[in-house]
ZATI-424952 format. One record per residue (C-alpha): residue number from 1; x, y, z; residue in three letters. Coordinates in Angstrom, 2 decimals. Each point is the difference from the previous one (the first is absolute). Layout:
  resi        X        Y        Z  resn
   NUM        X        Y        Z   ALA
...
# end
This chain:
  resi        X        Y        Z  resn
     1    74.32   122.25   106.90   UNK
     2     2.19     2.15     2.27   UNK
     3     1.69     3.31    -0.65   UNK
     4     3.21     1.22     1.55   UNK
     5    -1.63     1.62     3.02   UNK
     6    -1.10    -3.08     1.96   UNK
     7     2.88    -2.46    -0.42   UNK
     8     1.88     0.27     3.33   UNK
     9     0.39    -3.41     1.65   UNK
    10    -0.29    -0.32     3.81   UNK
    11     2.97     0.47     2.30   UNK
    12     1.81    -3.27     0.65   UNK
    13    -0.90    -1.32    -3.45   UNK
    14     2.27    -2.66    -1.51   UNK
    15    -0.28     0.92    -3.67   UNK
    16     0.97    -2.77    -2.42   UNK
    17     0.54     1.12    -3.59   UNK
    18    -0.27    -3.18    -2.08   UNK
    19     0.64     1.40    -3.49   UNK
    20    -0.38    -1.92    -2.19   UNK
    21     2.90     0.35    -2.43   UNK
    22     0.13     2.85    -2.53   UNK
    23    -2.65     2.15     1.67   UNK
    24     2.26     2.81     1.21   UNK
    25     1.55    -2.00     2.83   UNK
    26     3.60     1.07    -0.66   UNK
    27    -0.86     3.70     0.17   UNK
    28    -1.81    -0.49     3.33   UNK
    29     2.75    -2.17     1.50   UNK
    30     2.75     2.35    -1.15   UNK
    31    -1.76     3.08     1.35   UNK
    32    -0.53    -1.58     3.44   UNK
    33     3.55    -1.39     0.09   UNK
    34     1.45     3.42    -0.80   UNK
    35    -2.17     1.63     2.69   UNK
    36     0.54    -2.72     2.63   UNK
    37     2.04     2.13     2.43   UNK
    38    -2.62     2.77     0.12   UNK
    39    -3.15    -2.12     0.24   UNK
    40     0.13    -0.47     3.77   UNK
    41    -0.61     3.68     0.63   UNK
    42    -3.44    -0.47    -1.56   UNK
    43    -0.82    -3.22     1.83   UNK
    44     0.72    -2.22    -3.02   UNK
    45     2.63    -2.74    -0.42   UNK
    46     1.36    -1.98    -2.95   UNK
    47     1.83    -2.96     1.60   UNK
    48     3.23    -1.56    -1.13   UNK
    49     2.91     1.50    -1.88   UNK
    50    -0.92    -1.08    -3.55   UNK
    51    -2.40     1.59    -2.44   UNK
    52    -2.57    -2.74     0.61   UNK
    53    -0.49    -2.95     2.38   UNK
    54     0.71    -2.46    -2.80   UNK
    55     1.48    -2.94     1.90   UNK
    56    -2.37     0.24     2.99   UNK
    57    -2.91    -0.08    -2.47   UNK
    58     1.44    -3.11    -1.67   UNK
    59     0.47    -1.61     3.41   UNK
    60    -3.65     0.68     0.84   UNK
    61    -1.49    -1.12    -3.31   UNK
    62     2.32    -2.96    -0.53   UNK
    63     0.34     0.95    -3.66   UNK
    64     3.13     0.24    -2.13   UNK
    65     1.55     3.35    -0.80   UNK
    66     1.58     1.29    -3.15   UNK
    67     1.87    -2.66    -1.93   UNK
    68     3.33    -0.62     1.73   UNK
    69    -1.05     1.57     3.33   UNK
    70     1.07    -3.06     1.98   UNK
    71    -1.24    -1.31     3.33   UNK
    72    -1.90     2.33     2.33   UNK
    73     0.39    -0.11     3.78   UNK
    74    -3.43    -0.99     1.42   UNK
    75     0.73     2.19     3.04   UNK
    76     0.01     3.14    -2.17   UNK
    77    -3.76     0.50     0.51   UNK
    78    -0.05    -0.50     3.80   UNK
    79     2.91     2.46     0.32   UNK
    80    -1.96     2.60    -1.97   UNK
    81    -3.08    -0.54     2.20   UNK
    82     2.10     0.58     3.12   UNK
    83     1.37     3.23    -1.46   UNK
    84    -3.52     1.20    -0.84   UNK
    85    -1.22    -0.71     3.54   UNK
    86     2.41     2.56     1.48   UNK
    87    -1.75     2.90    -1.79   UNK
    88    -3.07    -0.14     2.24   UNK
    89    -2.79     2.32    -1.13   UNK
    90     1.91     1.52    -2.93   UNK
    91    -1.04    -0.96    -3.51   UNK
    92     2.30    -2.53    -1.70   UNK
    93     0.21    -0.71    -3.74   UNK
    94     1.54    -3.12    -1.50   UNK
    95     0.11    -0.53    -3.75   UNK
    96     0.82    -2.86    -2.34   UNK
    97    -1.59    -1.32    -3.17   UNK
    98     0.71    -3.50     1.32   UNK
    99    -2.86     0.38     2.50   UNK
   100    -2.40    -0.18    -2.96   UNK
   101     0.93    -3.67    -0.45   UNK
   102    -1.09    -1.04     3.50   UNK
   103    -2.43    -2.89     0.34   UNK
   104    -2.99     0.47     2.36   UNK
   105     1.72    -1.80     2.90   UNK
   106     3.04     2.30    -0.33   UNK
   107    -2.26     3.05    -0.13   UNK
   108    -1.58    -1.22     3.23   UNK
   109     3.44    -0.31     1.59   UNK
   110     0.84     3.57    -1.04   UNK
   111    -3.30     1.20     1.48   UNK
   112     0.61    -1.78     3.29   UNK
   113     3.67     0.97     0.27   UNK
   114    -0.65     3.69    -0.64   UNK
   115    -3.31     0.14     1.87   UNK
   116    -3.46    -0.50    -1.51   UNK
   117    -1.11     3.33     1.46   UNK
   118     3.01     1.85    -1.43   UNK
   119     0.68    -1.41    -3.46   UNK
   120    -0.91     2.04    -3.08   UNK
   121     0.57    -1.24    -3.56   UNK
   122     0.77     2.30    -2.92   UNK
   123     0.18    -1.17    -3.60   UNK
   124     0.19     1.77    -3.36   UNK
   125    -1.80    -0.76    -3.26   UNK
   126     1.13     1.13    -3.43   UNK
   127    -1.26     0.07    -3.59   UNK
   128     0.33    -3.50    -1.42   UNK
   129     1.27     1.23    -3.37   UNK
   130     3.01     1.69     1.67   UNK
   131     0.43    -2.59     2.75   UNK
   132     0.54    -2.91    -2.40   UNK
   133     3.00     1.50    -1.86   UNK
   134     1.53     1.06     3.31   UNK
   135    -0.36    -3.50     1.44   UNK
   136     1.53    -1.55    -3.12   UNK
   137     3.05     2.22     0.38   UNK
   138     0.24    -0.90     3.69   UNK
   139    -0.10    -3.69    -0.86   UNK
   140     2.70     0.50    -2.62   UNK
   141     2.28     1.38     2.73   UNK
   142    -0.79    -3.14     2.03   UNK
   143     1.18    -2.29    -2.81   UNK
   144    -3.16    -0.48    -2.08   UNK
   145     0.74    -0.53    -3.69   UNK
   146    -3.33     0.11    -1.85   UNK
   147    -0.60     2.87    -2.37   UNK
   148    -2.70     2.57     0.63   UNK
   149    -2.65    -1.30    -2.40   UNK
   150     0.09    -3.46     1.50   UNK
   151    -0.16     1.36     3.54   UNK
   152    -2.87     2.43    -0.43   UNK
   153    -2.27    -2.52    -1.68   UNK
   154    -0.22    -2.25     3.04   UNK
   155    -1.89     2.17     2.51   UNK
   156    -2.17     1.70    -2.61   UNK
   157    -1.04    -3.37    -1.43   UNK
   158    -0.69    -1.44     3.46   UNK
   159    -1.86     2.64     2.08   UNK
   160    -0.35    -2.48     2.88   UNK
   161     3.67    -1.00     0.07   UNK
   162     2.78     0.36     2.55   UNK
   163     0.88     3.55    -1.04   UNK
   164    -3.39     1.31     1.15   UNK
   165     0.28    -1.79     3.36   UNK
   166     3.04     2.10     0.83   UNK
   167    -0.54     3.23    -1.90   UNK
   168    -3.74     0.21    -0.55   UNK
   169    -1.76     2.83     1.80   UNK
   170    -2.38    -2.22     1.93   UNK
   171     1.54    -3.44     0.48   UNK
   172     3.09     0.98     1.99   UNK
   173    -1.95     2.62     1.92   UNK
   174    -2.69    -2.50     0.99   UNK
   175     2.63    -2.47     1.25   UNK
   176     1.34     2.55     2.50   UNK
   177    -3.39     1.47     0.90   UNK
   178    -1.36    -3.43     0.95   UNK
   179     2.82    -0.46     2.53   UNK
   180     0.59     3.47     1.46   UNK
   181    -3.42     1.53    -0.68   UNK
   182    -1.19     2.21    -2.86   UNK
   183     0.04     3.07     2.27   UNK
   184     3.77    -0.43     0.35   UNK
   185     0.85    -0.01    -3.71   UNK
   186     0.72     3.11    -2.06   UNK
   187     0.28    -0.28    -3.80   UNK
   188     1.77     2.87    -1.79   UNK
   189    -0.40     0.56    -3.75   UNK
   190     3.25     0.94    -1.75   UNK
   191    -0.39     3.28    -1.90   UNK
   192     2.28    -0.41    -3.04   UNK
   193    -0.11     3.74    -0.72   UNK
   194     1.00     1.14     3.52   UNK
   195     3.31    -1.41     1.26   UNK
   196    -0.42     1.61     3.42   UNK
   197    -3.46    -1.44     0.69   UNK
   198     1.09    -3.17     1.82   UNK
   199     2.36     1.88     2.32   UNK
   200    -2.73     2.49     0.90   UNK
   201    -2.35    -2.88     0.83   UNK
   202     2.65    -1.65     2.18   UNK
   203     0.57     3.29     1.83   UNK
   204    -3.72     0.26     0.77   UNK
   205    -0.20    -3.64     1.12   UNK
   206     2.93     0.34     2.41   UNK
   207    -0.55     3.58     1.17   UNK
   208     3.16     1.46    -1.54   UNK
   209     0.04     3.67    -1.08   UNK
   210    -0.78     0.79    -3.63   UNK
   211     3.13    -0.18    -2.13   UNK
   212     1.98    -1.94     2.63   UNK
   213     0.56    -2.98    -2.31   UNK
   214     2.14     0.65    -3.07   UNK
   215     0.63    -2.41    -2.85   UNK
   216     3.33    -0.62    -1.65   UNK
   217     2.42     0.97     2.75   UNK
   218     2.21    -3.10    -0.31   UNK
   219     0.96    -1.57    -3.32   UNK
   220    -0.50    -3.48     1.50   UNK
   221    -3.72     0.70     0.32   UNK
   222    -0.47     1.28    -3.53   UNK
   223    -1.65    -2.78    -1.93   UNK
   224    -0.71     1.37    -3.46   UNK
   225    -1.49    -2.46    -2.42   UNK
   226     2.29    -1.64    -2.50   UNK
   227    -0.40     0.93    -3.62   UNK
   228    -1.09    -2.76    -2.34   UNK
   229     3.53    -0.20    -1.43   UNK
   230     1.58    -0.21     3.47   UNK
   231    -2.41    -2.76     0.99   UNK
   232     0.74    -1.89    -3.21   UNK
   233     3.76     0.20     0.64   UNK
   234    -0.51    -1.46     3.47   UNK
   235    -2.48    -2.58    -1.31   UNK
   236     2.58    -1.25    -2.51   UNK
   237     2.51    -0.31     2.82   UNK
   238    -2.59    -1.97     1.98   UNK
   239    -0.50    -2.36    -2.93   UNK
   240     3.66    -0.97     0.22   UNK
   241    -0.08    -0.32     3.80   UNK
   242    -3.06    -2.22    -0.08   UNK
   243     0.99    -2.13    -2.99   UNK
   244     3.48    -0.65     1.41   UNK
   245    -1.12    -0.69     3.56   UNK
   246     2.08     2.77     1.52   UNK
   247    -0.73     0.58     3.68   UNK
   248    -2.71     2.24     1.40   UNK
   249     2.52     1.56     2.37   UNK
   250     2.18     1.03    -2.94   UNK
   251    -2.97     1.44    -1.88   UNK
   252    -0.95     2.14     2.99   UNK
   253     3.63     1.06     0.48   UNK
   254     0.57     1.07    -3.59   UNK
   255    -3.46     1.17    -1.03   UNK
   256    -1.83     1.57     2.94   UNK
   257     3.12     1.47     1.63   UNK
   258     1.97     0.50    -3.20   UNK
   259    -1.81     0.68    -3.24   UNK
   260    -3.17     1.50     1.49   UNK
   261     1.92     2.39     2.23   UNK
   262     2.25     0.98    -2.91   UNK
   263    -3.07     1.06    -2.00   UNK
   264    -1.52     2.11     2.79   UNK
   265     2.00     3.20    -0.62   UNK
   266    -1.14     0.14    -3.62   UNK
   267    -3.15     1.93    -0.76   UNK
   268    -2.88    -1.86    -1.62   UNK
   269     0.27     0.17    -3.78   UNK
   270    -3.31     0.17    -1.88   UNK
   271     1.70    -1.32    -3.13   UNK
   272     0.64    -3.31     1.77   UNK
   273    -3.74    -0.62     0.27   UNK
   274    -2.38    -1.13     2.70   UNK
   275    -2.00    -3.22    -0.10   UNK
   276    -3.72     0.68     0.27   UNK
   277    -3.29    -1.77    -0.23   UNK
   278    -1.46     0.14    -3.48   UNK
   279    -2.72     2.62    -0.51   UNK
   280    -2.03    -2.89    -1.39   UNK
   281    -0.07    -1.44     3.53   UNK
   282    -1.25     3.18     1.68   UNK
   283    -3.67    -0.96    -0.02   UNK
   284     0.89    -3.29     1.65   UNK
   285     2.17     1.77     2.60   UNK
   286    -2.73     2.55     0.71   UNK
   287    -2.58    -2.75     0.48   UNK
   288     2.27    -1.79     2.50   UNK
   289     0.75     3.29     1.77   UNK
   290    -3.68     0.91     0.48   UNK
   291    -0.84    -3.50     1.18   UNK
   292     2.82    -0.03     2.57   UNK
   293    -0.82     3.54     1.18   UNK
   294    -3.61    -0.97     0.67   UNK
   295     1.15    -3.07     1.92   UNK
   296     2.50     2.09     1.98   UNK
   297    -2.72     2.47     1.02   UNK
   298    -2.11    -2.87     1.32   UNK
   299     2.68    -1.05     2.51   UNK
   300    -0.58     2.96     2.31   UNK
   301     3.65     1.08     0.10   UNK
   302     1.08     3.64    -0.18   UNK
   303     0.94     1.04    -3.57   UNK
   304     2.02     3.15    -0.71   UNK
   305    -0.07     1.16    -3.63   UNK
   306    -2.16    -0.08    -3.10   UNK
   307    -1.14    -2.67    -2.46   UNK
   308     0.94     2.26    -2.91   UNK
   309     3.67    -0.28     1.03   UNK
   310    -0.16    -3.74    -0.70   UNK
   311    -1.54     0.00    -3.48   UNK
   312     2.32    -0.34    -3.02   UNK
   313     0.19     3.04    -2.27   UNK
   314    -1.80     0.07    -3.29   UNK
   315     2.32     0.58    -2.95   UNK
   316     0.67    -1.48    -3.40   UNK
   317     3.20    -1.39    -1.44   UNK
   318     1.65    -3.32    -0.75   UNK
   319     1.34    -2.20     2.76   UNK
   320     3.80     0.20     0.19   UNK
   321     1.62    -3.33    -0.68   UNK
   322     3.19    -1.42     1.51   UNK
   323     2.08    -2.26    -2.22   UNK
   324    -0.53    -3.69     0.72   UNK
   325     1.56    -3.20    -1.24   UNK
   326    -3.01    -0.54    -2.24   UNK
   327     0.01     3.51    -1.41   UNK
   328     3.28     1.86     0.64   UNK
   329    -1.05     2.84    -2.28   UNK
   330    -3.32     0.65     1.76   UNK
   331     1.16     3.35     1.33   UNK
   332     3.61     0.17    -1.04   UNK
   333     2.79    -0.48     2.53   UNK
   334    -0.28     1.62     3.41   UNK
   335     3.09     2.18     0.31   UNK
   336     2.10     1.19     2.94   UNK
   337     2.55     2.80     0.03   UNK
   338     3.59    -1.23     0.22   UNK
   339     0.65     1.80     3.34   UNK
   340    -2.74    -2.08     1.66   UNK
   341     1.42    -3.24    -1.37   UNK
   342     3.50     0.89     1.11   UNK
   343    -1.23     1.00     3.48   UNK
   344    -1.81    -3.34     0.36   UNK
   345     3.08    -1.87    -1.24   UNK
   346     2.28     1.84     2.44   UNK
   347    -2.40    -0.85     2.84   UNK
   348     0.29    -3.69    -0.82   UNK
   349     3.80     0.11    -0.13   UNK
   350     0.15     1.87     3.29   UNK
   351    -2.44    -2.41     1.68   UNK
   352     2.10    -2.91    -1.25   UNK
   353     3.04     1.32     1.84   UNK
   354    -1.67     0.18     3.43   UNK
   355     1.13    -2.49     2.61   UNK
   356    -3.53    -1.27     0.63   UNK
   357    -0.89    -0.58    -3.66   UNK
   358    -2.01    -3.27    -0.19   UNK
   359     0.94    -2.70    -2.48   UNK
   360    -2.25    -0.70    -2.97   UNK
   361    -0.39    -3.60     1.08   UNK
   362     1.99    -3.18     0.59   UNK
   363     0.56    -0.62    -3.70   UNK
   364    -1.17     3.11    -1.89   UNK
   365    -0.52    -0.02    -3.74   UNK
   366     2.36     2.73    -1.22   UNK
   367     0.05    -0.89    -3.68   UNK
   368    -0.26     2.85    -2.47   UNK
   369    -3.35    -0.23    -1.84   UNK
   370     0.02    -0.69    -3.71   UNK
   371     0.27     3.03    -2.23   UNK
   372    -3.17     1.24    -1.68   UNK
   373    -0.69    -1.23    -3.51   UNK
   374     1.65     2.20    -2.62   UNK
   375    -2.65     1.26    -2.38   UNK
   376     2.31     2.23    -2.01   UNK
   377     3.33    -1.72    -0.47   UNK
   378     2.13     0.83    -2.99   UNK
   379     0.06    -2.63    -2.75   UNK
   380     2.51    -2.79     0.66   UNK
   381     0.75     1.48     3.44   UNK
   382    -0.49    -3.26     1.88   UNK
   383    -1.29    -0.38     3.55   UNK
   384     2.07     1.37     2.85   UNK
   385     0.40    -2.06     3.21   UNK
   386    -2.78     0.94     2.37   UNK
   387     2.28     1.61     2.61   UNK
   388     2.34     1.72    -2.43   UNK
   389    -0.17     3.31    -1.80   UNK
   390    -0.39    -0.34    -3.79   UNK
   391     3.19    -0.25    -2.03   UNK
   392     1.65     3.24    -1.16   UNK
   393    -1.59     1.49    -3.12   UNK
   394     2.96    -0.76    -2.24   UNK
   395    -0.71    -3.70     0.54   UNK
   396    -3.60     0.61    -0.94   UNK
   397     0.93     1.59    -3.32   UNK
   398     0.68    -2.52    -2.74   UNK
   399     2.09     1.52    -2.77   UNK
   400    -0.13    -1.74    -3.36   UNK
   401     0.14     1.07    -3.63   UNK
   402    -3.79    -0.02    -0.12   UNK
   403    -1.59     0.85     3.41   UNK
   404     0.99     2.14     2.99   UNK
   405    -2.18     0.24     3.12   UNK
   406     0.08     3.50     1.48   UNK
   407    -1.35     0.76     3.46   UNK
   408    -1.27     3.39     1.17   UNK
   409     2.96     1.87     1.46   UNK
   410    -1.86     0.66     3.25   UNK
   411    -0.58    -3.74     0.41   UNK
   412     3.67    -0.67    -0.58   UNK
   413     0.94     2.60     2.61   UNK
   414    -2.46    -1.48     2.50   UNK
   415     1.39    -3.47    -0.58   UNK
   416     3.50     1.29     0.65   UNK
   417    -1.20     1.73     3.18   UNK
   418    -1.81    -3.13     1.14   UNK
   419     3.15    -2.08    -0.39   UNK
   420     2.02     2.65     1.82   UNK
   421    -2.40    -0.08     2.96   UNK
   422    -0.17    -3.81     0.00   UNK
   423     3.80    -0.08     0.25   UNK
   424    -0.03     2.19     3.10   UNK
   425     0.37     3.44    -1.58   UNK
   426    -1.80     3.13     1.08   UNK
   427     0.64     2.54    -2.77   UNK
   428    -2.75     2.12    -1.52   UNK
   429    -0.91    -0.93    -3.57   UNK
   430     1.32     3.30    -1.29   UNK
   431     3.51    -1.02     1.12   UNK
   432    -0.13    -3.17    -2.12   UNK
   433    -1.29     1.40    -3.29   UNK
   434     3.46     0.48    -1.52   UNK
   435     0.70    -3.73     0.32   UNK
   436    -3.25    -1.19    -1.61   UNK
   437     0.67    -1.50    -3.44   UNK
   438    -2.60     1.11    -2.56   UNK
   439     1.35    -1.11    -3.36   UNK
   440    -1.46     1.24    -3.30   UNK
   441    -0.59    -2.68    -2.68   UNK
   442     1.65     0.46    -3.39   UNK
   443    -1.43    -2.80    -2.12   UNK
   444    -2.92    -2.35    -0.43   UNK
   445    -3.37     0.33     1.69   UNK
   446    -0.58     1.81     3.32   UNK
   447    -2.40    -1.78     2.37   UNK
   448    -1.39     2.25     2.75   UNK
   449    -0.17    -2.11     3.15   UNK
   450    -0.91     0.53     3.64   UNK
   451     1.93    -0.76     3.17   UNK
   452    -0.99    -1.31     3.41   UNK
   453     1.59     2.42     2.46   UNK
   454    -1.88     1.11     3.08   UNK
   455    -1.46     3.49    -0.25   UNK
   456     2.08     3.06     0.81   UNK
   457    -2.28     0.60     3.00   UNK
   458     0.64    -3.43     1.50   UNK
   459     3.73     0.18    -0.59   UNK
   460     0.05     3.45     1.59   UNK
   461    -1.47    -1.56     3.14   UNK
   462     2.61    -2.78    -0.03   UNK
   463     2.77     2.57    -0.53   UNK
   464    -1.22     2.00     3.01   UNK
   465     0.05    -3.18     2.09   UNK
   466     3.48    -0.81    -1.30   UNK
   467     1.23     3.42     1.09   UNK
   468    -1.12    -0.65     3.59   UNK
   469     0.21    -3.79     0.27   UNK
   470     2.33    -1.29    -2.74   UNK
   471    -0.05    -3.61     1.21   UNK
   472    -3.74    -0.33    -0.57   UNK
   473    -0.68     1.71    -3.31   UNK
   474     0.84    -2.92    -2.29   UNK
   475    -2.36    -2.31     1.92   UNK
   476    -2.77     2.59    -0.10   UNK
   477     0.44     0.25    -3.78   UNK
   478    -0.07    -3.79    -0.43   UNK
   479    -3.32    -0.27     1.86   UNK
   480    -1.46     2.97    -1.83   UNK
   481     0.49    -1.82    -3.28   UNK
   482    -2.88    -2.31     0.92   UNK
   483    -2.41     2.90    -0.54   UNK
   484    -1.25     0.95    -3.44   UNK
   485     1.99     2.55    -1.93   UNK
   486    -1.32     3.54     0.10   UNK
   487     0.91     2.90    -2.31   UNK
   488     2.25     2.78     1.22   UNK
   489    -1.98     3.08     1.02   UNK
   490     2.51     2.60     1.16   UNK
   491     3.21    -0.24    -2.01   UNK
   492     2.36     2.92     0.82   UNK
   493     0.50     2.57    -2.73   UNK
   494     3.70    -0.84    -0.33   UNK
   495    -0.71    -3.67    -0.61   UNK
   496    -2.91     0.71    -2.36   UNK
   497     2.17     2.39    -2.04   UNK
   498     2.78    -2.60    -0.25   UNK
   499    -2.48    -2.66    -1.18   UNK
   500    -1.53     2.40    -2.52   UNK
   501     3.43     0.81    -1.46   UNK
   502     0.90    -3.69    -0.35   UNK
   503    -3.36    -0.70    -1.70   UNK
   504     0.68     2.85    -2.43   UNK
   505     3.42    -1.48    -0.81   UNK
   506    -1.61    -3.34    -0.87   UNK
   507    -2.46     1.75    -2.32   UNK
   508     2.84     1.82    -1.73   UNK
   509     1.81    -3.32    -0.51   UNK
   510    -3.13    -1.58    -1.47   UNK
   511    -0.36     2.86    -2.50   UNK
   512     3.70     0.19    -0.82   UNK
   513     0.32    -3.71    -0.73   UNK
   514    -3.53    -0.35    -1.43   UNK
   515    -0.86    -2.85     2.33   UNK
   516    -3.24    -1.95     0.10   UNK
   517    -1.94     0.35     3.28   UNK
   518    -2.25    -2.53     1.74   UNK
   519    -2.07     1.69     2.68   UNK
   520    -0.48     3.64     0.88   UNK
   521     3.08     2.18     0.47   UNK
   522    -2.13     2.26     2.21   UNK
   523     0.18    -2.75     2.62   UNK
   524     3.66     0.92     0.51   UNK
   525    -0.95     3.39     1.48   UNK
   526    -0.29     0.30     3.77   UNK
   527    -3.51     0.53     1.38   UNK
   528    -0.92     3.51     0.96   UNK
   529     0.08     0.86     3.69   UNK
   530    -2.88     2.15     1.29   UNK
   531     1.05     3.27     1.58   UNK
   532     0.58    -0.41     3.73   UNK
   533    -0.09    -3.80    -0.15   UNK
   534     1.91    -1.85     2.70   UNK
   535     1.10    -3.65    -0.05   UNK
   536    -2.75    -2.34     1.15   UNK
   537     0.17    -3.73     0.64   UNK
   538    -2.85    -2.44    -0.54   UNK
   539    -1.31    -1.25     3.35   UNK
   540     0.52    -3.65    -0.97   UNK
   541     3.65     0.65    -0.87   UNK
   542     0.51     1.92     3.23   UNK
   543    -1.52    -2.82     2.08   UNK
   544     2.29    -2.58    -1.60   UNK
   545     2.97     2.28     0.59   UNK
   546    -0.85     0.17     3.71   UNK
   547    -0.41    -3.78     0.20   UNK
   548     3.42    -0.38    -1.63   UNK
   549     1.57     2.22     2.64   UNK
   550    -1.55    -2.10     2.77   UNK
   551     1.41    -3.15    -1.63   UNK
   552     3.40     1.62    -0.51   UNK
   553     0.20     1.00     3.64   UNK
   554    -0.82    -3.57     1.06   UNK
   555     2.66    -1.41    -2.32   UNK
   556     2.56     2.41     1.40   UNK
   557    -0.96    -0.95     3.54   UNK
   558     0.40    -3.69    -0.83   UNK
   559     3.38     0.61    -1.60   UNK
   560     1.20     1.97     3.02   UNK
   561    -1.15    -2.79     2.33   UNK
   562     1.75    -2.59    -2.14   UNK
   563     3.23     2.02    -0.07   UNK
   564    -0.15     0.51     3.75   UNK
   565    -0.45    -3.75     0.45   UNK
   566     2.93    -0.77    -2.23   UNK
   567     2.21     2.47     1.87   UNK
   568    -1.03    -1.55     3.32   UNK
   569     0.82    -3.48    -1.36   UNK
   570     3.45     1.15    -1.11   UNK
   571     0.69     1.54     3.40   UNK
   572    -0.83    -3.31     1.64   UNK
# end
C-alpha cells in the first residue's frame, strides 16, 4: 500500500482515469477542466475542450452512452490519440467513466495506441454501502424506473453478478492489469470523510503542486447526489416515459439537461432522505469487502488508501423505507419543497420551447392517466370524470328535510381553488375565499363528509406554475390527479383562520337549531400547521406533474404544426 510520497508517474506517461461511475470522477474531471489552461506550465495536459473525453471513450469501447446520447463518431478516438501525441514527454491525463466498460480487446487497442511503455491506469474504489445508492440515483437520471429496494437487492443477493464485474475492487482491476501490466495500474481508495483526498492523490500522480486542483469551480461539474425525494420524482417521470414509449432523445433532453440541472442550485435537504443499505446487510457487505480487498492485494497493483475506509459503519436503527406500490405507507410519502417542483417544471417548459427539442415519438401516448381512487368522497358525491376537477361543493351538498352533507370549509376552499386553476386561473387561494359558499344547515340531520381536493401544497405548486406558464398549469393539475391524495401540510394562517371561522359558524347553527349530527364536527376544523412549515409536494405527484408538462408541450407542438400546415394549404 502506497502513501502520498511515492506516487509520481514517469514523464511522458499517458494516464487513463477509468472511473468507474460514482467514485469521485466528476470532482476530478471538473478540477482538471477548470485548471486546463495552467496545466502546461507544469508539464501536464488535459486534452480536449470538455470536462471529460466522453465521446472518444465511447468510440474506443464501442459501448452506448447515456440514454439518448445518439450516434458517436468512430473517429473521435483516433483524433484524441493524435492530439495526445503532440505533447511529447509531458504527462497527459484523459478521464472518462466509459473506459471502465472496455472489453479486453479494446483495452489492448488503448494500450497500443497510447504506447505500452507510456500508459498508466488509475481507478478508484469506494465503500459498497455508499456506492450502491449513488449508482441507483445515477441510473434514475438515465431513465431507470425501479425503486430503491428492488434495485439494491440484486447485487447483494448475487455476489458474482454483473455489478461486481464492473464495480468490484478486484474484477475490473484484474481485467486492466492483465492487458497493460499490474505495475501500470494504480487503485485509489475513496476517503468518504476527506473530500480533498482524491485531488491530492491526482496532484501527486501528475506532479502538480499541492493545492493546484480545486473542486467546485464550475457549477457544471458539481454533481451532488440527489435526495431520495428528488430521485423518486424523477423515477415517477421515468415510469411514464417508459410505459408510454416516449423517445430516449426526449428523455435526455428534458431530464438530464432540464430537470437535473434545475435541481443543482438547491442545497441537499436532509428531510428529503437518502437511500441506504440496511444495517441488517452490513455484515454481508463487510464480508464481501474483505474478500475483494484480499483479492485486490493479490494482483500486485499499487493501492493508495486504507481498508478501514471501505468498511461500512456500525450503527443501529431501522432501515428507511420508500413507499412502493405494494406498501405505499412503508415510510410515508417522500416530500419535495414547492420551489424545487416549480423549478423542475419551468425547466421542462423552457426545454420544450427550444428549436432542437426532440419529439416524443411518431405516435406518442399523451392521454391523461386515470385519477387516483377516491378513498374519502362525500356521501352521494358520485365519481368525477378522470380528467376533470370534482364538482363544486354546492353540488356535493344534498339539502333535504332530513339530511344535509357538510364538507370541511378548507376542503370546499381547496375545491374552489382547484377548479379555478383548472380553468386557467392563477389567483392565490386567499383571493378566492370570499366567493366560497359555506352554507350552514338549519334543519334535519348534519352529515360530516369529506372532499377530494388536492392538498394545499400541491395546488400551491400548480398556482406557481400558472403564474409563470399559464398555458400548462391545467394539464399539470390533470396529470397530478393520478397520484394519491395527500393531506395539506402548510396552510397559510389567513386561510386556516377563515376555515376555522366557517367551522365555528356551522357549530353555532347546529346548536341554535338543535340539529342531529352524524360524524365528528371536529373534522370540520383545518389541520394545524407546524411553525415554519413550507408547502411540500409528494414525489409521486411531482413526477406526474412533470410528465404532464412534457405531454402538454408535445400536444402544443402538434397543434402548432397542424395550424401551420392548414395555413400553408390555404395559401396554396
